N, C-alpha and C positions, 0 to 999 in steps of 0.2 A: 198532524201524523194520522197516517190511513186505521183508521177503525177498525181493523183489527188488532195495529198496535193495542190500539191504550186499549183494544182486549182482553189484550192477554197482559199483559200491564193489572190492570183490575182485577185481574184471575189471580198473580203474583202478589199480588196489595195485601187483598184476602188469606189466600197462604200465610204472609206475616204476620197478618193478626189472626194467625189461626182462625177462620172463619170460613168453613168447611160450607154454609150455603151461598156467603157471598159466591165462593166456586165453581154452585154447581151453579148457581143462576147462569154460567160464562158457558155451559154446556146449551149443545139442543140436547136432547127430547131423545134424540137417535146414538149416544155419545160410542163411541168404540175409545181404548182406552189402551195403552199397554208399555208395561216397566217391564225388566227383569223376575220381579214376584209376582205382581198380580198380572197376565197375561192372555191376558182377554178377558175386559170386560170391558160390558156394554150400560147404555142406559144408569136402570136409578144407580145399577153397580156399583157404575163407576163410582158416583153422585156418593154415594154411600161410603165409598175406600177414604176420602177430600174426608169428609168430615168426623168415620171413624180415628184417621189419620191427627187430623184438627182436637181431638177432642182429646187424644190420649201425650198427646203429647210430652214429652218432660225436656226441657231444658234445652228447647227449641232454637235458634236462629236460621234466619231464611236470605240468603240477597244472587239479587235476576238481576240482570243482564240481557243484550245484546239484542235486544228483541227487536222483527227485523219482520216487517206480512206486505203483503199483498191483496190481493180481493181473494183470492184462492190464497193462500197459505202463509204458517212465521214457519219462527224460531224465537227462540231464543235457550238462553244456561243460567241454570244456575244453582247453588250451592245450597243446604240444609245441613245444618250442627246439630245432634238432640240424642242424647240418649237412648237403647234399642231399650224395649221392656221387658223386653225376655231376658236381657243379659245384663244391661244398666253400662254395656257398655257407650266408650264415645262414635258418634260417629259422624261422618263430614264426607257428607256423597254430595259428588259435582258430576251435575247431568245436560247432555241435551235435548230440548224439549222440542219437536215438530206440532206442527199443526193447522188442519186442515176446516174450512170454512160453509160454513153452508147458512144462510139464512139470522148472519151478522151473527149467529151464534158458535163455539167447537163442535165442531161432529169429528170431529178422529184429533188424541193425540194419544202421539207417543214418547218418553221416555228413554233415555238409553245414558244407560251407564255403567261400569264392569261391575259387576255379579262377583267375579273372586274378590278383586278389594274391600265393596260391599261387606261382602260374606264376614274378613278377613278383619274389620270393623268388628263390627255385630256378633261375629262366634268366635272370635279369637284365634287361639292353635288350633283349633277342628274346621274353624276356613280358608286358614292358609292353606295348611295341607290338603285338603276334601275338596275348597269352594269353589275350586273350574268343573269338580263334578258334578251331574247329571245325576247323582242321589240325593245328594246336600240341596242341589239347585230344586228339584222334586219336590221334600224335601220343604222345605221353606215355601212354595208355594201351593204345599199345602198348607198347612197351617196358618197361613197368610191368609186363607181361602176359610180358610172355617175359621179364624174372628173376624173377618168381614161379617160370617152366617147368625155368629152371636152377639156380630152388636148390631148390627143387623134387626133382628129379632128382642134385644134388648129393647130398643128403638122400636118398636114397635108395642109389647111388655105398658114401659112404661107414657105412651100415646091414649094407651089403651084404657090404665091404671090412673088418668089424670081424667076423659073426658067422663069415665066412674064418678066421678073426684066433683068433675060437673055440673052431674045427671041433678 
């Protein structure tokens, strides 16, 4: 197995275990990540996104397959089933993941899936009727970005509180 195939395997194995820290360790410090919900995350924001998703996941199941990689790029396919936190609706998302590597880490990661199908599963009738529109996509992206910022702030506060109690 190519070392970058093993890296992708490690990434998704950690995802199955909801280990966001383990996933982040597969990323280069200058990682660039994008998908239809989080279109442009860089560095620690991409790492924290996985940590947030793993920490908050409810009813989570993950399968992955088709891992292929060489020295420069890779691909994998994964399916996640989970309960969408805002609506409680069950989502079954099918994703194609594309990767580029640098210094033995993932430097670029793009997840591709149908936003319209995802929005129908996550949002119900609103997603079915309006999920293809920029209005819904932009609202979901803003909400996801705000949730990530709140999560990061909570992590900073929790770390500060822990450090205060240790003194």
